[in-house]
N, C-alpha and C positions, 0 to 999 in steps of 0.2 A: 505494503501500499502506502509505503512512505518510497520507495523506490515509483513509483505511479507518480508524485506528489512533484518528488523531483523532477523528473522524465519532462510533465507538464509545464515545471517552472520554466525551464532551460529551451523549451519549447514556445514557452509564452515572449524571453527571451530575443528567441533567435527572431519572431515576429515581432517585436516592437522596434530589436537593430533594424531590419531590414523596414520596414515602416522608417522609422527614420530616415535612413539610407535616400531611400524613397520619394521624402518627401524636401529636404533638400534638396534631391536634384532636382525638382520640380517646382523649387522657390528658385534656383535660377535660370531653370529656365524661365521663367513667371520675367524674373529684373528683364532680360532681355526686350528692350525694344523695336518696340515693330516700327513707329517714326521718327523724327528727326523732334517732330513738336511732344512725342509722350517723355524724351530725353528732356529736349528741354527743362518740362512739367518738372520731370520727378530733377533736375540738377537746381531750378528756384528753388523748391519744397527744401533740399537738403542744401543751401545756402544759407535760409531766412531757418533753418531749424541748428546751424552753427553760430548764426549769427545774433540770435533773439535775449541772448543773457549781456550782449555789449553795448558797452554808451554810446550812446550817435556821438557826431563828430562838435557837435557841438559843445555838450555833454566835455567831453575831451577837456572842448577848448579854453569850459570855464574853468576846469580843474586846474592844468595849466595853468590859465592866472591868478588862480586866487592865490596857487604851489610859487610862485614865481612875487608874488605879494608877501609872503609871509618868510619871502630871504629879507636875512638882516643888513644893513651896510658893510659889515664887514665880510659877509658872504659874498656878497659881488662884487670889492676888491678884490677877493679870496681869487674870483672866476675870472678877472680882470687882468689877473695878474696867473695867473697857472695858462693862461691864455698867450696873452704876453710873452711868459717862458717856450711855449708850443713854439710858435712862431721864429725866435731868433735861433731856438734849434733844424727850425727848418731850412731859414735864414744859409746857415752858417757850410750845411749840411751841402745844398745847395753852390756855394759859394768854393767848399772842397770839392765838391765836383769836378766843378767849372776849372782851379788850381791842374787838378788830376789830369782832366782832358786834354787841360794845354800845355803840360808839360812831356808830349810824345808816349805818353804810354798807351797801348795796344787797347783798342774798342774790350776786347777779349777783360783783357784784367783788372780796367776802370772800377769794376767794383770791390775786386779784389783789394786792390793795390788802396784803393779810399777808406773799404773797411781796415785792411794793416794800420796804415797810416793815422788811421781817428784815436788807434786805442793808444797810440802811444802820448807818453806825455810832452808838454810843450809845444812851442812855435809848427803850425800845421806844415809851413810851405817849408821850413829848415830840415824837419819828418821823413817828409816827400824827397830832396835832396837826397839825405841820408840812405832813404831805406833803396832810391835806383841806383845809387853807388852801387851799392853792396848787393841790388838785383837787379842787374841788366836784362834779367831776358824777358822780362816781362816791359818793356820800352818799346818803339814799332822798329821791325825790322832794317835798314837801308837796302837790304838787296834786294833786287825787283826781280820776280818770281813770273817767268811769264806764268798768262791765266790759262788755263786748257778748257774745255767743254767735255776732256775726259774720251777723246774720241782721237785717236790715230790719224795723222796728215802724214801726205808723204809731199814734201814740197817739187815744185816742178823747178826746173828754173827758167829765170825768169826770157832767155830769151827763146826758149817754146809757147810756140804758140798753143791757145786751144784749141778742142774740138770744132766748138762754133765761129773760131775767128777762121781757120786754116781750110773749113767748106764754103764761109762767106766769100775768100778772096781766090777761092774755084769758080764757084759761081759768076762772081762779080770781079774781076780783077783790076777792073775801071775806080772801084772804090779805096782799092786801097793804094 
């Protein structure tokens, strides 16, 4: 008798699992949209559901204004000082970058040299000169290398005529 109950429970569990799997497959099929309009409507509903608890733009603006009005004069001065320091750092970086570029450093190594020399203590330009004396491999090489496109070519002597010119001379000798 107990075996029958256990077997009935197992059969019920198997049926329930199969029903659940069938339902999830059917739900997935139902979520497929027949038209673009159905999709757009579902998208609007989802966006509305996600944004219903968010404050409006006017509320956010009012909150930010209130928050700004709560700042003390000391806080405002500190913000201005921080912004000033940030701008000074950006200006120094740009000037140093220009100095490195004008010092003849190869463009591939300019950021590296800039970071290395910036970490040194003292005057930037003096440190740059010393660093480049010790590491001349970062300078632009003076040797011109011929530029190639990767295709091997054979140079034809200058006195030989190309095929087109030779054919034109044969057909129209009065032109040459």
